[in-house]
C-alpha positions in Angstrom: -44.8 -42.4 19.3 -47.3 -43.2 22.1 -46.1 -44.2 25.5 -47.6 -47.7 25.0 -45.7 -48.2 21.8 -42.5 -46.9 23.3 -42.8 -49.3 26.3 -43.4 -52.3 24.0 -40.3 -51.2 21.9 -38.1 -51.0 24.9 -39.4 -54.4 26.2 -38.7 -56.1 22.9 -35.2 -54.6 22.9 -34.5 -55.8 26.4 -35.7 -59.3 25.5 -33.5 -59.3 22.4 -30.5 -58.2 24.3 -31.2 -60.7 27.0 -31.3 -63.5 24.4 -28.1 -62.3 22.9 -26.4 -62.6 26.3 -28.0 -65.8 27.5 -26.5 -67.0 30.7 -24.3 -70.1 30.4 -25.3 -73.1 32.5 -23.1 -74.2 35.4 -22.0 -77.2 33.3 -21.1 -75.0 30.4 -19.0 -72.8 32.6 -17.2 -75.8 34.1 -16.7 -77.4 30.8 -15.3 -74.1 29.3 -12.7 -74.0 32.1 -11.7 -77.7 31.6 -11.4 -77.2 27.8 -9.6 -74.0 27.3 -8.5 -74.9 23.8 -11.6 -76.2 22.0 -9.8 -76.3 18.6 -7.7 -79.2 20.0 -10.8 -81.4 19.8 -12.7 -80.1 16.8 -12.7 -82.5 13.8 -12.5 -80.9 10.4 -15.2 -81.2 7.8 -14.9 -84.4 5.8 -14.5 -82.4 2.6 -11.6 -80.3 4.0 -9.0 -82.7 2.7 -6.1 -80.4 3.6 -7.0 -80.5 7.3 -7.2 -84.3 7.5 -4.0 -86.3 8.4 -2.9 -88.4 5.5 0.0 -90.4 4.1 2.4 -88.3 2.0 2.4 -91.2 -0.6 -1.4 -91.3 -0.7 -2.8 -87.7 -0.6 -6.5 -87.4 -0.4 -8.5 -86.8 -3.5 -12.3 -86.9 -4.3 -11.7 -89.7 -6.8 -9.9 -91.9 -4.4 -12.5 -91.4 -1.7 -15.4 -92.1 -4.0 -13.7 -95.3 -5.2 -12.9 -96.4 -1.7 -16.4 -95.7 -0.5 -17.6 -98.3 -3.0 -14.8 -100.9 -2.5 -15.4 -100.9 1.3 -18.9 -102.3 0.7 -18.3 -104.3 -2.5 -18.6 -108.1 -2.3 -17.4 -108.6 -5.9 -13.7 -108.9 -4.8 -14.3 -111.5 -2.0 -13.1 -114.2 -4.4 -10.7 -116.1 -2.2 -13.3 -117.6 0.2 -12.4 -121.1 1.4 -15.6 -122.5 -0.1 -17.1 -121.8 -3.6 -20.6 -121.2 -2.1 -19.4 -118.3 0.0 -17.4 -116.5 -2.7 -18.6 -112.9 -3.2 -20.6 -112.8 0.0 -18.6 -110.6 2.4 -17.0 -107.2 2.5 -14.9 -104.9 4.7 -18.2 -103.7 6.1 -19.1 -107.2 7.3 -17.0 -106.5 10.3 -17.3 -102.7 10.3 -21.0 -102.2 10.1 -22.1 -98.5 9.7 -25.3 -99.0 11.8 -23.1 -100.5 14.6 -20.7 -97.5 14.5 -18.4 -99.1 11.9 -17.7 -102.1 14.2 -19.2 -105.6 14.4 -22.7 -105.8 15.9 -21.5 -108.9 17.7 -18.5 -109.7 19.9 -16.3 -111.1 17.1 -16.3 -110.1 13.5 -16.7 -112.8 10.9 -16.0 -112.3 7.2 -15.4 -115.5 5.1 -17.2 -118.3 6.9 -20.0 -116.2 8.3 -23.6 -116.1 7.3 -26.5 -113.9 8.3 -26.7 -110.3 9.4 -29.7 -109.4 11.6 -30.1 -105.6 12.1 -26.6 -104.5 13.1 -24.7 -107.6 12.2 -25.5 -109.2 15.6 -27.0 -112.3 13.8 -23.9 -113.2 11.8 -22.8 -116.7 12.7 -20.3 -119.3 11.6 -21.3 -121.3 8.5 -21.7 -124.9 9.8 -19.7 -126.4 6.9 -16.6 -124.3 7.9 -14.1 -125.7 10.5 -13.1 -123.2 13.2 -9.5 -123.1 11.7 -10.9 -122.2 8.2 -13.1 -119.2 9.3 -11.9 -115.6 8.9 -12.3 -114.4 12.5 -9.6 -112.6 14.4 -8.5 -113.0 18.0 -9.4 -109.5 19.1 -12.5 -107.4 18.7 -12.3 -105.3 15.5 -11.6 -101.6 16.2 -13.9 -98.8 15.1 -12.7 -97.4 11.7 -14.2 -93.9 12.4 -11.7 -91.1 12.9 -8.8 -93.4 12.0 -7.0 -90.6 10.3 -5.8 -89.6 13.8 -4.3 -93.0 14.5 -0.6 -93.0 13.9 0.0 -96.7 14.4 -3.0 -99.0 13.7 -4.2 -102.2 15.4 -4.7 -102.8 19.1 -0.9 -103.3 19.4 0.0 -100.4 17.1 2.0 -102.7 14.9 1.4 -101.0 11.6 3.1 -97.8 10.7 6.7 -96.7 10.4 6.7 -93.6 12.6 5.5 -92.5 16.0 5.8 -95.1 18.7 7.1 -97.6 16.0 10.3 -95.6 15.4 13.0 -97.8 16.9 11.0 -101.1 16.5 12.3 -101.8 13.0 14.0 -105.0 14.2 10.6 -106.5 15.1 8.9 -105.7 11.8 7.8 -109.0 10.3 9.1 -111.1 13.2 5.9 -112.1 15.0 3.5 -110.9 12.4 4.8 -111.3 8.8 2.5 -108.6 7.6 4.2 -105.9 9.6 7.3 -106.3 7.3 5.3 -103.9 5.1 6.2 -101.1 7.5 9.6 -101.0 5.6 7.8 -99.7 2.6 6.7 -96.6 4.6 3.3 -96.4 2.8 1.4 -95.1 5.9 0.0 -97.1 8.7 -3.5 -97.4 7.3 -2.4 -98.1 3.8 0.0 -100.8 4.8 -2.4 -102.4 7.2 -5.2 -102.5 4.6 -3.0 -104.2 2.0 -2.4 -106.9 4.5 -6.0 -106.9 5.6 -7.2 -107.6 2.0 -4.9 -110.6 2.0 -6.0 -111.9 5.4 -9.6 -111.3 4.6 -9.4 -113.2 1.3 -10.1 -110.3 -1.1 -8.2 -109.9 -4.3 -8.0 -107.2 -7.0 -6.8 -108.0 -10.5 -7.3 -106.1 -13.7 -9.7 -108.7 -14.9 -11.8 -108.7 -11.7 -11.8 -104.9 -11.6 -12.9 -104.6 -15.2 -15.6 -107.3 -14.9 -17.1 -105.5 -11.8 -17.2 -102.2 -13.6 -14.5 -100.4 -11.6 -11.6 -99.9 -14.1 -12.5 -96.3 -15.1 -12.7 -95.4 -11.4 -9.3 -96.9 -10.7 -7.9 -95.0 -13.7 -9.4 -91.7 -12.5 -8.2 -92.2 -8.9 -4.6 -93.3 -9.8 -3.7 -91.9 -13.2 0.0 -91.8 -12.2 0.3 -95.2 -10.5 1.8 -98.0 -12.6 -0.9 -100.4 -13.8 0.6 -103.4 -12.0 0.1 -101.5 -8.7 -3.1 -99.7 -9.7 -5.1 -102.8 -10.5 -4.0 -104.6 -7.3 -4.5 -104.7 -3.6 -2.2 -101.7 -3.3 -4.5 -99.5 -5.5 -7.6 -100.9 -3.6 -6.0 -100.2 -0.2 -5.0 -96.7 -1.1 -8.6 -95.9 -2.2 -10.1 -97.6 0.9 -7.6 -95.8 3.2 -8.5 -92.5 1.6 -12.2 -93.2 2.2 -11.6 -94.2 5.8 -9.5 -91.1 6.6 -12.4 -88.8 5.8 -14.9 -90.8 7.9 -15.1 -88.2 10.6 -17.7 -87.9 13.3 -17.9 -84.1 13.1 -21.7 -83.9 13.6 -21.7 -85.4 17.1 -23.4 -83.1 19.8 -20.0 -82.6 21.5 -18.5 -81.5 18.2 -21.3 -79.0 17.7 -20.9 -77.7 21.3 -17.1 -77.3 20.7 -18.0 -75.2 17.6 -20.2 -72.8 19.6 -23.7 -74.3 19.9 -24.2 -74.4 23.6 -27.6 -76.1 23.1 -26.1 -79.0 21.1 -25.7 -81.2 24.2 -28.2 -82.0 26.9 -27.5 -81.0 30.5 -26.8 -84.6 31.4 -24.3 -84.9 28.5 -22.6 -81.7 29.7 -22.4 -83.1 33.2 -20.8 -86.2 31.8 -18.4 -84.2 29.8 -17.3 -82.3 32.9 -16.6 -85.7 34.6 -14.8 -86.9 31.5 -12.4 -84.0 31.5 -12.4 -83.6 35.2 -13.1 -85.9 38.1 -13.0 -89.2 36.1 -9.8 -88.2 34.3 -10.7 -90.0 31.1 -8.8 -87.5 29.1 -5.6 -88.7 30.7 -5.6 -91.3 27.9 -8.3 -90.1 25.5 -6.8 -86.7 24.7 -6.3 -86.6 20.9 -8.8 -85.0 18.5 -10.6 -88.4 18.1 -10.6 -88.8 21.9 -8.1 -91.7 21.6 -4.3 -91.6 21.7 -1.2 -93.6 21.0 -0.9 -94.4 24.7 -0.7 -98.1 25.5 -2.2 -99.1 28.8 -2.7 -102.5 30.6 -6.3 -102.3 31.8 -6.5 -105.9 33.1 -9.5 -107.0 31.0 -10.3 -110.5 29.7 -9.3 -111.8 26.3 -11.6 -112.7 23.5 -11.3 -116.5 23.9 -12.6 -116.2 27.4 -15.9 -114.9 26.1 -16.7 -117.3 23.3 -14.3 -116.2 20.6 -13.4 -118.7 18.0 -10.0 -119.3 16.3 -8.2 -117.9 19.3 -7.0 -119.2 22.7 -4.6 -118.6 25.6 -1.5 -118.7 23.4 -2.7 -116.1 21.0 -0.1 -113.3 20.8 -2.8 -110.7 20.4 -3.6 -111.3 24.1 -0.2 -109.7 24.9 -1.1 -106.4 23.3 1.8 -104.1 22.4 4.2 -106.7 23.9 3.0 -109.3 21.3 4.5 -107.0 18.7 7.6 -105.5 20.3 8.5 -108.5 22.5 9.4 -106.1 25.3 8.5 -107.1 28.8 7.4 -103.6 29.7 4.9 -103.6 26.8 3.1 -106.8 27.8 -0.7 -106.7 28.1 -0.8 -103.0 27.0 -3.3 -102.0 24.3 -3.7 -98.8 22.3 -6.2 -96.2 23.6 -9.1 -96.3 21.1 -11.2 -93.4 19.9 -14.6 -93.0 21.6 -17.1 -91.7 19.0 -20.2 -93.7 18.2 -19.4 -96.4 20.7 -23.0 -96.4 21.9 -24.2 -97.8 18.6 -23.3 -101.3 19.7 -21.2 -103.4 22.1 -19.4 -105.2 23.5 -16.2 -103.4 24.5 -12.5 -103.7 25.1 -10.2 -105.9 22.9 -11.7 -109.1 24.3 -15.3 -107.9 24.2 -15.5 -108.5 27.9 -18.0 -105.7 28.8 -21.5 -105.8 27.3 -22.5 -102.1 27.7 -20.8 -98.7 28.0 -22.2 -98.4 31.5 -20.3 -101.7 32.3 -17.1 -100.1 31.0 -17.6 -97.0 33.1 -18.3 -99.1 36.2 -15.2 -101.1 35.5 -13.0 -98.0 35.6 -14.9 -96.7 38.6 -14.3 -99.9 40.6 -10.6 -99.9 39.6 -10.2 -103.7 40.0 -8.6 -105.8 37.2 -10.6 -108.6 35.6 -7.8 -110.7 34.2 -5.5 -112.4 36.7 -2.9 -113.1 34.1 -2.1 -109.4 33.9 0.5 -108.7 36.7 -0.3 -105.9 39.0 3.1 -104.4 38.1 1.8 -103.9 34.5 -1.5 -102.4 35.4 -2.2 -98.8 34.2 -2.2 -96.2 36.9 -5.7 -95.4 35.7 -7.0 -98.6 37.1 -7.9 -97.3 40.5 -11.3 -96.4 42.2 -12.6 -93.2 40.8 -15.2 -92.5 43.5 -18.0 -91.7 41.1 -21.6 -91.6 42.5 -24.4 -93.6 40.8 -25.6 -90.3 39.2 -22.1 -89.5 38.0 -21.8 -93.0 36.4 -25.0 -92.4 34.5 -24.0 -88.9 33.4 -20.5 -90.1 32.2 -22.1 -93.0 30.3 -24.6 -90.7 28.7 -21.9 -88.3 27.4 -20.0 -91.2 25.8 -23.0 -93.0 24.5 -25.0 -90.0 23.0 -22.9 -86.9 23.4 -20.2 -88.5 21.1 -22.7 -90.0 18.7 -22.7 -88.7 15.1 -26.3 -89.3 14.0 -25.6 -89.2 10.3 -23.1 -91.9 9.4 -25.2 -92.8 6.4 -23.4 -90.1 4.5 -20.4 -92.5 4.4 -22.5 -95.3 2.9 -23.2 -95.7 -0.9 -26.7 -96.2 -2.1 -25.5 -99.2 -4.2 -22.2 -100.8 -5.4 -21.4 -101.2 -9.1 -21.8 -105.0 -9.0 -25.4 -104.6 -7.8 -24.8 -107.1 -5.1 -26.2 -106.8 -1.6 -24.0 -105.3 1.1 -22.5 -105.5 3.7 -23.1 -109.2 3.2 -24.3 -111.1 0.1 -25.0 -114.6 1.4 -28.6 -115.9 1.2 -29.3 -115.6 5.0 -28.0 -112.0 5.0 -30.2 -111.1 2.0 -33.3 -112.3 3.9 -32.3 -110.4 7.0 -31.6 -107.2 5.0 -34.6 -107.7 2.7 -32.2 -107.4 -0.2 -32.9 -109.3 -3.5 
């Protein structure tokens, strides 16, 4: 071998070895120190059913998930609308829009009584012929349905579910919210909530409707051992939808890829924001579960939905009381469940009352540490409502991590190409069809 060839061979070897031992950035090193147990935050693959939390009475199966994926977007069961002309025009996805991160693209979700869509659901408005008290709009901003498998008690006040924080609250089940009496059936938080949700949102499932829409065989395959009177009902539909929602995981977000070993998955700004999230800003004091949410209930002192244009709600709405509106306990008043944080950047606004328009507004609210809602007593305020001392650059970095570092870019994998009825979705009213270019 000539000296020239030998030199080139050694040079290539050095370059290869150097690449194999690429120096970690300062942000990577800091983040590694802050997150010593990465497995704590890694979401499983959506097909790894055994690793996904689920109800023992509703184990995950491919058949249930495939059925639920269709039912979530199917208008054919929206048959209890207040007006004949809006029957079969709305779905679960009317208020949980995939393009908006499985939440409304507007401040308040509207199912029955709403028309129009826009691009992310931002142009859905009240049908003029509906009175405010007839419309299906709730008094708190709908929560994101992503990563809901890691939510032990659902809703902002944690009212659905028999275990976890709800153990010991049995005396209050069904008291202020009749639907929570279903907790006594111990079906699972999501399963129980979704049965009630199908009632509240004016959807019904009978054997005749299921057969006419072409779903009977799918119900039979999903629930071969369930009695027919339960299978062809809201219970069967809820179990399928719940199974589908449990596997809607944001495991392709840059932060998830970084956790799994790809140090280039996040940008340097996202990494700096993550260092702040788990460090100086202390966000993980509440957002510490695998979905970056938790079952901690905190009073953040933000406004309620009626103060920002919400309809069918007002000062007396018990949902304004948060956890206290469910338990009746003084110590729970104005405290709300800590939500998951993935794909929040897809659309605003934020908090239970939709009081902050952008994620940067949210970060600045926490950084300022001053309550917005004077009806929330200082004695109830979370210890996390205090000035954080973040610089302008740090505010931008933290916002970038939450907005894009936690964004799964491929939520379309959770959306069917079509539903069996052939109807348009997420909405099927004439105005929405025009907006969505769906005929």
